[in-house]
C-alpha positions as CSV (number, residue, x, y, z in Angstrom):
1,M,0.0,0.0,0.0
2,A,1.3,3.4,-1.0
3,S,0.4,5.0,2.4
4,A,2.4,2.4,4.3
5,L,5.5,3.2,2.1
6,I,5.1,6.9,2.8
7,E,4.7,6.3,6.5
8,R,8.0,4.3,6.5
9,E,9.8,7.0,4.6
10,L,8.6,9.6,7.0
11,S,9.3,7.6,10.1
12,A,12.9,8.5,10.2
13,A,12.1,12.2,10.2
14,A,10.7,13.8,13.3
15,F,7.3,15.5,13.3
16,P,6.3,18.2,12.7
17,I,6.7,17.8,8.9
18,R,8.6,20.8,7.4
19,D,9.5,22.5,4.1
20,G,6.0,22.7,2.6
21,V,2.8,24.2,3.9
22,F,-0.6,22.7,4.9
23,V,-3.5,25.1,4.3
24,A,-6.4,24.1,6.5
25,V,-9.7,25.5,5.2
26,V,-12.3,25.7,8.0
27,G,-15.7,27.3,8.6
28,P,-19.4,26.5,9.2
29,S,-21.5,24.5,6.8
30,G,-22.9,26.8,4.2
31,A,-20.0,29.3,4.3
32,G,-18.9,28.1,0.8
33,K,-15.6,26.4,1.6
34,D,-15.8,24.1,-1.4
35,T,-16.8,27.0,-3.6
36,V,-13.7,29.1,-2.6
37,I,-11.4,26.1,-2.9
38,G,-12.9,25.4,-6.4
39,Y,-12.2,28.9,-7.5
40,A,-8.6,28.7,-6.5
41,R,-8.2,25.3,-8.2
42,T,-9.4,26.9,-11.4
43,R,-7.3,30.0,-10.8
44,F,-4.1,27.9,-10.3
45,A,-4.9,25.1,-12.8
46,D,-1.3,25.0,-14.1
47,E,0.4,25.5,-10.7
48,T,2.3,22.3,-9.8
49,R,3.3,23.5,-6.3
50,L,-0.3,23.3,-5.1
51,E,-2.1,20.1,-4.2
52,F,-5.9,20.3,-3.7
53,V,-6.6,17.3,-1.4
54,R,-9.3,14.9,-2.3
55,R,-10.9,13.8,0.9
56,V,-12.3,10.3,1.8
57,I,-15.8,10.5,3.3
58,T,-18.3,7.9,4.4
59,R,-20.9,9.6,2.3
60,P,-21.8,8.9,-1.4
61,S,-20.9,11.6,-3.9
62,D,-23.6,13.7,-5.4
63,T,-24.0,16.9,-7.4
64,T,-24.7,19.0,-4.3
65,S,-21.5,18.1,-2.4
66,E,-17.7,18.2,-3.0
67,D,-16.1,15.7,-5.3
68,H,-14.6,13.1,-2.9
69,D,-13.8,9.4,-2.6
70,T,-16.3,7.3,-0.7
71,L,-15.8,4.4,1.7
72,A,-18.4,2.5,3.8
73,D,-17.9,2.8,7.5
74,A,-16.2,-0.6,7.9
75,A,-13.9,0.0,5.0
76,F,-13.0,3.4,6.4
77,V,-12.1,2.0,9.8
78,E,-10.0,-0.7,8.1
79,A,-8.2,1.8,5.9
80,E,-7.6,4.0,9.0
81,A,-6.0,1.1,10.8
82,D,-3.8,0.4,7.8
83,G,-2.4,4.0,7.9
84,A,-4.2,5.2,4.8
85,F,-4.9,8.6,6.3
86,A,-2.6,11.4,7.6
87,I,-5.5,12.8,9.5
88,S,-9.0,11.5,10.2
89,W,-12.0,12.7,12.2
90,E,-15.7,12.3,12.7
91,A,-18.4,14.9,12.4
92,H,-22.2,15.0,11.9
93,G,-22.3,11.2,11.8
94,L,-19.7,10.9,9.1
95,R,-16.0,9.9,8.9
96,Y,-13.5,12.0,7.1
97,G,-9.9,11.2,6.0
98,I,-7.0,13.1,4.5
99,P,-4.9,10.7,2.5
100,A,-1.4,9.8,3.9
101,E,0.2,11.0,0.6
102,V,-0.3,14.5,1.8
103,D,2.5,14.1,4.3
104,W,4.9,13.3,1.5
105,S,3.8,16.3,-0.5
106,V,4.3,18.7,2.4
107,A,7.7,17.1,3.3
108,N,8.7,17.7,-0.3
109,G,7.9,21.4,-0.3
110,R,4.4,21.5,-1.8
111,V,1.4,23.4,-0.5
112,A,-1.5,21.1,0.4
113,I,-5.0,22.6,0.6
114,A,-7.8,20.7,2.4
115,N,-11.2,21.3,3.9
116,V,-11.0,20.2,7.5
117,S,-12.8,20.3,10.8
118,R,-11.9,23.1,13.3
119,A,-11.7,20.4,15.9
120,I,-8.5,18.9,14.5
121,I,-6.5,22.1,14.3
122,P,-4.5,21.2,17.4
123,V,-3.5,17.9,15.7
124,L,-2.6,19.7,12.5
125,R,-0.4,22.1,14.5
126,E,1.6,19.1,15.9
127,R,1.9,17.4,12.5
128,Y,2.9,20.3,10.2
129,A,5.4,22.9,11.1
130,N,4.0,25.4,8.5
131,L,0.2,25.5,9.0
132,A,-2.0,28.2,7.5
133,I,-5.6,28.3,8.7
134,V,-8.2,29.9,6.5
135,E,-11.6,30.4,8.1
136,I,-14.4,30.9,5.5
137,T,-17.4,32.8,7.0
138,A,-20.7,34.2,5.9
139,S,-23.5,36.1,7.6
140,P,-26.0,34.0,9.6
141,E,-28.7,34.9,7.0
142,I,-26.6,33.6,4.1
143,L,-25.6,30.5,6.0
144,A,-29.2,29.6,6.8
145,E,-30.2,30.2,3.1
146,R,-27.5,28.0,1.7
147,L,-28.1,25.2,4.2
148,A,-31.8,25.3,3.4
149,M,-31.1,25.1,-0.4
150,R,-29.2,21.9,0.1
151,G,-32.3,20.2,1.4
152,R,-30.3,17.7,3.5
153,E,-31.5,18.8,6.9
154,S,-34.7,19.9,8.6
155,R,-35.1,23.5,9.8
156,G,-34.3,22.4,13.3
157,E,-31.1,20.7,12.2
158,V,-30.1,23.8,10.3
159,L,-30.7,26.0,13.3
160,A,-28.7,23.6,15.5
161,R,-25.8,23.7,13.1
162,L,-25.8,27.5,13.1
163,A,-25.9,27.6,16.9
164,R,-22.9,25.2,17.1
165,S,-20.9,27.3,14.6
166,A,-21.5,30.5,16.5
167,N,-20.0,29.0,19.7
168,V,-16.7,28.1,18.0
169,A,-13.8,30.6,18.0
170,L,-10.5,30.2,16.3
171,S,-7.3,31.2,18.1
172,G,-3.6,30.9,17.6
173,P,-1.1,31.9,14.9
174,G,-1.6,31.8,11.1
175,V,-5.4,32.4,11.0
176,T,-6.9,34.3,8.1
177,S,-10.6,35.0,8.1
178,I,-12.4,35.5,4.7
179,D,-16.1,36.6,4.5
180,N,-17.8,34.8,1.6
181,S,-21.2,36.5,2.0
182,G,-20.7,38.4,-1.3
183,P,-19.5,37.5,-4.8
184,R,-17.5,34.3,-5.1
185,E,-14.6,36.1,-6.9
186,A,-14.1,38.5,-3.9
187,A,-13.5,35.6,-1.4
188,G,-11.7,33.6,-4.1
189,E,-9.1,36.2,-4.8
190,R,-8.4,36.7,-1.1
191,F,-7.9,33.0,-0.8
192,A,-5.7,33.0,-3.8
193,D,-3.5,35.6,-2.1
194,V,-3.1,33.3,0.9
195,L,-2.0,30.5,-1.4
196,R,0.6,32.8,-3.2
197,K,2.1,33.6,0.2
198,A,2.2,29.9,1.1
199,M,4.0,29.1,-2.1
200,A,6.5,31.8,-1.5
201,F,7.1,30.6,2.0
202,S,7.5,27.0,0.8
203,D,10.0,28.2,-1.8
204,M,12.1,29.9,0.8
205,S,11.9,26.9,3.2
206,G,13.4,24.7,0.5
207,L,16.5,26.9,0.3
208,I,17.3,26.7,4.0
């Protein structure tokens, strides 16, 4: 398995992993994280230093959600035990995994971008020396409207999600907040600036 080989290659090196940058995109459901990431993916289509991470989720893919790989619960647990994921977590009754190959990419000076849970930021800080956190936000009215348009949850579930999001505050170094209440291009260009800085930092780290 490729992930096992990567784990062996990294085992000789102490954590946190250096040289590259891990960009953790966080924010409440409905803020438009996937939209902003998708904008940047198109904006930097020819940029080889960037890796837009494809997550593994225990949820089938559909036209209303991100493009991801799907595993059943039992298969996910087995893959997790085999070291297939650099980071994994549970949220809203689903399991999420970031493929182990990401560690190799960051160790080799690339910038990896992934949509993650705010709950795993402490774990990310321990794993990656260069961590940039981008919080995508939107007004409560916009969040409620977008969640309702998905049609996945009842009104009560939507309100519960918004209440949980309001009680979570990010702290620590390397946090950039981007309001995505307006045009996609506005938030997308701000995110693109973060990625340019991450690439510049990664280039400098490789020279040290």
